[in-house]
Every structure is written in C-alpha cells, then in structure tokens.
N, C-alpha and C positions, 0 to 999 in steps of 0.2 A: 216173749217166750223163747226159751233156749232151744236151739235146733242143732242136731248133730248131722254133719254132712260126710258121707263116705267118699274117700278119695283113693286114687291109685298113685303111688309115689312117682315123682318126677326124678329122672336120673341126673339132672344137671343143676342141682341146688347146692353145690359145694361153694361156700363163700370164698372170695378172694382176699386181697390185701385189705379192702375196705367194704366188706359185706358182700351181698349177692347183687351182682350187676348183670343185666341182660338187656337185649333190645326190648322196646316197648311191646312189640308183638308177642314176645315170650311171656311177659307178665300179664298180657291180656288173655292168655289161655284160661279157661274156667278152672278155678280153684288153685291156680299157681301161686299167687301171692299168699292166699290163706294157708296153704300147706306149709310154706316156709315160716310164716308167722306163728302157726301152731307149734311147729318144731321148736321155735325159740321159746315160746311160753312153756312147753313141756320141759325144756332143759332148765328154765328158771325154777321150775318145780313148786314146792309148797311155799317158797319165799314170796310168790306173787299174791298169795291170799291176803286180801285186805290192804295190799301195798299200793304205792303210787307209781304210775307209769307215765312217762313223758312221750308225746308223739308230735312230730312236725316234719316238715320237709322244705325243699328249696323252690317249691312252686312250679316245678316242671309238669308236663303232661302226665296225667294219671295220679298226680299228688292227692288231690281232693278225694278222688274215688277210692283209692287204697286206704287213705286215712279213715274214711267213713267205715270201711270194713274192719280195719284194725281196731277202731274204738269199740265196735259192737263185739268183736272177738275178745277184747280185753274184759269187757263186762261179763261175757259168758265164761271167762276163765278165772273169775274171782278177784280181779283187781278192785281195790276199794275206791281209788281216785285216778282219773286220767286227766293230765294236763295237756291241752292242745293249743298250739299257736294260732292266733286269729288268722283266718283265711288259709289255714293249713301251713302257715309260714313259720319256720324256725331255722335260723342259721345253725350250722353244726356246732360252733362254739357256744352259741346262746342255748342250745339244747343241753350241752354239757353242763353249763352253769345252772340251768333249771333243775337238772337231775341232782346236782350237788346241793343247791340252795334248799330244795324241798325234800332232801333225803329220800329220793325216789329209789325204787328197786332197780330201775334202769330206764331205757328209752329206745324207741324205734325212730330212726332218722331215715326219711325217705329221700334219697338223693343218689345221683350218679356223679356227684361232684363237678368236675370240669368237663365231663362228657356232654355231647350235644343233646338237646331236648326235642320235644315235639313228637307227633305220632310216629315218625320214622327214626326217632332218636333212641336214647337209652333211659333206663330206669334202674333204681336200686333200692335195697333195704339193708340197713345196718343196725345192729343192736349194740347199744352202749350200756355198760354195767353200772353198778351203784356209785363208783368213783367218778362217773361222768365220762370215762374213756371207752374206746372201742373194746369189744369183747376180746379176750386173749385167744390164742390159737386153740388151747384145750377146749374152750367153750364152743368156738365155731366148728371145731371138728365134731364135737358131740351133737351140735345142731344138725350138721350134715348127716351124721349117722341116724339121728332120729327121723329126719325127713325121708330117709330111705325105707323106714319101717312104719311110717305113719299110715293109719287106716282111716282116720276121720279127723275132722276139725270141728270146733264148737263156735257157734256164733249166735248172737241174740237177734231175733226178729223184732225190729223196732224201727221207728222213723229215723231218718237221717238227722244228725245233729247240725244245727245252723252254725257253720264254722265262722261266719262273719259277725256273729253277735257275741260280745263279751258276756260272761256269766256262767252260771251253773245249770246243768240239766241232769236229771237222774235217769239212769238206765238200770232198772231192777235195783240191785244193791250198790251200784257203782255211781259215783258222782263224776260227771264229765265237766271239766272246767275249761272254758275257752279263755285264754289269757292274752294280754298284750305281749307280743313276741319280742318287743324291743326294750321295754322299760327296765326290767331287772338287769339286763345286759349293759345298758347304757349307764345305769347307776354304778355297776361294778367298774366300768372304765374310769369313772370320775374318781374312784378311790385309788387308782393306780397311776394316773397321770396328772400333771400340773396344768389343768385347763386354763387357769388364770395366766400362766406364762405363755401358753399357746395363743390365747386371745391377744396378749400384749405383743407377741411376735406378728400376728396378723395386723394389728393396729399400727405397727411400725412399718408395714408394707409387705409382710410375708404373704405370698400367694400360693394357693393350693387348689388342685382339681382332682376329682375322683370319678372313675368310670365304674359303675355298678354292673355293666354288661347285661342289663335287663335280668339280673339274677337276684338272689335272696338279699343281698346286702343293701339294696336300694333304700328300704325303709330305715334301716339302721344308720346308714350314712347320712340320710336327710336329717334324722333326729340329732345325731352326734356332731357331724361336721357343720351343718348349716344352722340348726336351731341352737345347740349348746355352745358351739365354738364360734359361730358367727361368720363362717366363710360363705357369703351369699352366693347362691346359685352355683355352687362348686360341683354338684353332683350331676352327672350325665347318665342317661340310660337307667334312670332310677326306679322305673316301674317293673317289678318282676313279671315276666311273661312265660307262658307254658313252653314256648319254643325259644326262649331267650332272644326274641326279636329276629330269629333266623340266624343268629350268630353262634359262635362257639365260645362258651363261657370259661375259657382257659386264659388266665391273665399272663400271656407271654407276648413277645414282640411280634408275633404273627397275628394273633387274634385281637391284640390291643394296639394295632399299628397306628391308628389315628391318634391315640394318646401319645405314643412314642414320637410321632412326627411333630406333634404340638410342642413337646418338651425339647425337641431338637431344633425348633424353628425360632425365628425372631420374636422377641417379646414373650418368651416362654415363662410360665410360672416357676416358682422355686422348687415345687415338688408336685409330681403327678403320681397317682397310684390307682390300682385296680384290684378287684377281688374276683373270685370265681363263682361257680354255680351255687355252692352251699356256704360260701363265706369263709372257708378255712385257708385259702391261699392268698398270696399278695404279690403285687408287682410294684416295684419302687423305681422311679425314674426322677432324677434331679434335672435341673436345667443343664442340658448338654451332657448328662451322665446317667447311663443305665447302670443300676446296681445289681450285679449278679446275686442270685439268692444265697449262694454260699458265702459271699462277701457280706451280704446283709446280716446274716446270722452272726458272723464274727464281729461286725461293727456294732450291732445292737448289744452283744455281750460285753464289749469293751466300754460301752457308754451307758449301760442300763442304770448305773448308779445316779444318773442325772434325773431319773423319774422317781417321784415319791414312793411308789410301790416297791422300788428296788434300791432305795438309798443306802441300805445297810450292806449292799453288795450281793453277789450271787453265790450260791452254794456249789454250782457245777454246771457243766454244759453237756448235753447229749446231742449227737447228730447221727443221721442214718449213714450207713457205710458208704454209699455212693456220693454223699455230700463232700465237698472239698475239705481239705485239712486246715483251712484258714482258721476255723474256730479252735483247733487244737493249740495253735500258737498263743491265742488269747488266754485259753485256760491255763497254759503253762506260765504265762506272765502274771496272771492273777493268783496263781497257786491254788487253783480249784480243780476238782475232778473233771475228767473228760471221758465220756462213754461213747463207743461206736456200736450202733445197734443195726439190726436189719431194717429195711424199708417198711414203713407202716407205723402210724402213731401209737398203735397199741403197745409197741415195745418200750415206749417211754413211760408208760403208766406206773410200773413198779418203782422205777427210779424217782419219779415225782412224788409218789405216795410215801416213799421212804425218806424224802427230804434230801436225797443225794444230788439232785440237780434242780436248777431254777429255769434255765432256758433250754429249749429244744428246737431243732430245725432239720429240714430236709431240702435237698437241692431242687426239688420240684416246687419251690416257692411256698413251702409250708414252714411257718415259724410260730412259736408260742412259748408260754411260760407256765408256771405252776398255778396260775389263777383259774385255769380249767384243765381238762384232760384231753384237749384237742388242739390242733394247730388253729391259729386265729388270725385271719387276714387283717381285720380292722385293728386289732391289738397291735400288730406289727407296724401298721401305718401310724397309729397314734404315738408309738414309741419313737418313730422317726420324727414326727412333728415335735415331740417333747425335746428330742436331742437338738433339732434345729433351733427351737426357741431358747434352749439353754446355751448353746455354743455360738449362736449368731454367726454361723459360717454357712457357706453353700454346701449342697450335697457333694459336689465335686471336690471341694476343699477337704471335707471330712474324709472322703474315700482316699484321697491322695495322702493325707497325713497318716491314715491307717496303714497303707502300703509302705510308706516310708519307715514305719515302726516295725511292722511284722513281715514285710515282703508281700508279694502278690501271688495268689494261686489262680492262674488262668484256668478256667473250668468251663466245659461244655458238654452237651449230651446229643448224641445222634440216635434217633428213633427209627426203627424199621418196623412199620405197622402192617397188620393184616397178613403176616407171613403164614405159610403152611405150618401148622403146629408141629408136625413130625420133623420138618426141616429145622425149625428153630430149636426144638429140644435136642435134636441130633448135634447141631452145632455146639451148643453149650456142653453136651455130654462129652464130645470129643475134646473140647478145651479142657474140661475137668480131667479127662484121662491123661492128657499130656502135660499136666502142670509140673511134674517133677523134672521135665526136660527143659523147661523155659529159663530158669536162672542162668545167667551168663550169655544168653543169646542176644545178639546185637543187630539192629537194623538201622541203616542210615545214621550210625553213630549213637543211637539210643539203646541202652543196655538194660536188660531185665535183671533185677537184683533179687526178687522174690516173687512167688506166686502161690496162691492158695484158694481153696473153696471156703468162703467165709462161713463160719459157724459161730453163733452167738450163745454165750453162756450167761444167762441172767444172774447177776450177782445177788439178787434179792430172793428169788424163789428156786434158784438152781436149775431151772429148765434150760434145755438146749434146743436151739433152732438151727438146723443144718441146711446146707445148699442154698445160702442166701445171696449168692453172687460170686463170680470169679474175680479175684483181686490180683492184679499184676503190677508190682512195684517196679519203678524205673530209677535209674541213678539220678541223684540230685533232688529227690523228693517228689518226682512226678509219678503218675500211675495211670492205669486203665482198669475199668471195671466193666464186666459184662453181666447183665441180669435180664431175665424174662419178667415182664411186667405182669402184675396181677390186677390191673384196673381196666383192661380192655373188655370188650364184649363180643368180638369176633376175631377168629384166628389168633395168632400170637404176636406180641410186640417184643422185639429185642431192643434193649436199651444199651448203648455203649457210652460210658462216661469217661471223659478225658480230662486229665489234669496235668498242668505243668507249673512247677514252682520256680519263682524268681526271688532271690533274697533282696533285702532292702537296698543293697548296693547294686542290684542287677538292673535289667531293662524292664521298667515298670509301665512302659507306654507302647508296647507292641499291639498291633491289631490282633484280636483274639484268634481269628481264623489262621493267620500266619503263625502265631505263637504255638498253636496246637497242631499245626500241620505235621511235624515229625512224629508226634504221638499218634495221630490219626493213621499215618502210613504204617506204623508198627502194628497198631491194633487190627487194621484190615488184613495185613499179611498173616498175623498170627491166627486170626479166626477164619480167614478165607470167606469173608462175607459175600463178596460179589459172586464168586464161583458157586457158593452153596445156596444163595437165595435168589440169584439172578438180578439183584438190585445193584446198580452202579452207584446210586446215591441214597442217602437216608431220606425218609419221608419228611421228617421234621428235624431241624437243627436248632438247639437252644443253648 
C-alpha cells in the first residue's frame, strides 16, 4: 500500500563534492534519509516512471536499513525496476557500470567513501545520473532546493526485501532484482586488461598483495585477484564490515601503514595495493617505492597502450586542479588534450561522454578511465599489474625511468581538519582578496609568478564553476593550492597542496619533506595558517 508521510524540511541537506554526507546520528533522525531521497526522485521527474534504478552501497553501518527504505520509496515513486547489489553491496565503479550496462535512469550510492564507518562514523547518499557518473552541480543544486520545499515523501508499506537472496521480487508494479554485485564488473575488467599476461607474470614469480581494508572491494578483489588471476591468498581484510573493522578506510600511508611497512621490508612483494570504503580510490606501493597518486596518473597515461583496452592510445587526460602537473607533460608528449577541472569526479563526465579524454585522475588517489564514469581503485591496480606484466621491470624502475623522461613533480598535501568554519572561510576569503598583490613576492628565494581563484569553464556545456581553489604559481613550475574540502562531515577542512618541479636533469632523489620545505614555508606565511587557526601543524600530511 502506498503511504504518504508529511515532513518538515531539514536545513542541512545541501550536497557536497560527493553527495550528502553527515554523521550517522544525523541520518538516523526520523525521515532524514527519506526526505533527501524524495528530493532526488522529484528532481528526476517523469523520467523515473517505468525506468530502472540502481541501488547499492559500501556496506557501512545503516547501509541495509536505508537501502530497504530506498527500495520501497522507488516502488512508490513509479520506477519499473530496481537493481540492488546482493547484501546491499555495490562498489561505486561497479554501480556506475551497472547503470550504464542496464541503461538505468540513475542510481543511489550509499557511501561516505573513505570516511570512517560504524554507529559513530559517517554515512552518505549520492545520486549518479544515466551516464553512470555523479550528478552535476545543476542537478544537486536543484535537489537541495527541492529538499527545502518538500512537504511529504512517498513510500510503499511492504515487507523488507531479502537482500541476501539473488532473484526477483515484485513490489506493486516494480520488479526488485537482487544481483551479483561482482560478476558484471569482473567481466568488464577482463575486456580491458591482459589477464593471460598477468597470470604469466605471476607464474614467473611476480608477487602481489591487496588490502581491502574491510571495505567494499573485498568480494571484488577475491574474485578478480585470487580466483581469476590466481594470486593465492593475496587479499587481506577482505570481508566488508559495518565499521570497517574499526579502521579508517582511506588508502593512504597512515591508515594502510601495515601494507606500506610490508612493501618496505625484507622479502617484500613486487606490488602492494589497497582501496577505500566504496572502492573508487587506490594506493600503489612497489617494493621499496611508494607511488604518489599524481605520479601514478602520469605513469598510467604514459603506459596505457600496454593494456588491450587502450592499445590504440588515449584521446586525452583530465586531472583535478590540485593534482600535480606530472600528467600535463605526458599529454604534451603524446600530443593529446589535457584538461584541468575542479575537484570532484562529476566534472570529468562531460569530457568522457564527448570522447575528449580517456584517463582521469585526482591527487586524492582517484584514477579511472572511460570504461565507467567514476574513479575506480581496482581498475588502476589492474592497469599497474598489466604494465608490470608487459614491461617486466620493478615499480621502482618504471617510476625512475618516467622521472628521467619527464622530470619529477614532488607533490604533497597538508590537511587541517575540523576547523571552525568561519575561520577557514575567512582565511580563504582573505587570500582571494589579496591575489593581485602576490605576483613578484618572494619568500626564502621562492618567487610567486601568478595567482588566481580557479574558475572552470566546461568546454562541452559551457557551464562555469567559480571559486574552486586558490592557485599560486611559483618560479620553475612549482605551485601552492588552497581549497576547502567538500567531503567532511564536521567543521571545515582546509587542504593545502604543495608542488615542486625538478626537470629530468635536476635532483630526482630528494626526500619529499625536504624537497617541499621551501614551498611549505611560503604557503604558511602567505596564508597565516598558524596565527589564524591556532594549528602549528597539519592534522594529516600525505
């Protein structure tokens, strides 16, 4: 039976960079999740009638409960078919693929990505459109406006769907289909990469390990890496848990320290990798060599032709503005387009759909291609495996050859988390107001050559996205970027991105901290971070 529930709008339902993310306690408020979902369905409009909707998540706390409500709301709002990952599980790239494969109208992805899970952690809901990619800004802005005017939501009174049983169930006029979350995605990967070559590399002694961080990629990694490629027992922490095993599902050198230590120790495997909560990020570590995400994008772009899915070359590269310029030099050498976009995978969608680019990447360990419309952690790892199998060199050798050809972009990020929002916004506003006075200013021998407030002009639809970060270019190809993050759930996070370029004939073996030290000093002095925030050091350095 269809039920209409009266609601009072919630004032805090404005989506950020990757959907609506809040603390679990916020989503546990009566009608909170339903109000946002109804606003999404209302904005989809008549296109939802009889259409297919994909629903899944990363398995975190509240995942099953909210999926159950979302399925019954989809039935009440006229969707003809709802595809749900078994157990409520769907990685973000797998959800994107299912949307595209089934010509769905869109999909709800329940995840807070790399944020902590559990009852005291975070939760999130993101809507992806028919191309499989995150909804663009115009859509999310309209959803927010609708959420502020919503008076009711519609839901079907019906028994809960058994999310663990594959097959079809009918809810009124809607068919709910619980599907294998891994099979279609794994089949897609086999069309892109040379699994025979990777198996041959393994048989010749190649060793690989993967940390799923008790997040969504565990079942995918077990199927692909262990069963299909034959890397026996290579997956650790492979069972998705509601609290990610008490860990933080962010694949960086802090939260994946055990993996890093193993790759830096005696008898290390050739390649170690990890992914995050919803499977769209990646960490790449070779024996004795951590690969910076910005370098990884550039190296993958330079070697993509070694994989069958990209043997004809790539059409172009897109990177988020804070990502280092290492990929720019590869694009120039290949004679392909290079696009600099704001942070957020949704900005790559138009370029991918128009066939202008093939590979995309963000400094926050997100890399992907035109096979889906999301970043894809396992895809990036498989491409690294394919490159290792084809070149028969170590990760360190491949990285060093790349630097010797293109130069090295030392790149790091300092995060100041949980700042007072007013203080953080004031700091950025003052930087913005003083941009015109920065060129020519020199601190400890480092000179500012240009400074601006990055605005992105989409070459496909003509839209303009302003205030996407403060860019400060320095002499010699180095730079600093300041940006307020849109992925946190409490206070404000100020991210400071640091980049120093060394040409091929320069010093390519500096310690990263020492290499970036002059850039850090300049950035701190220009922004007055310590004085304004009271923080002598960043909370996270990557």
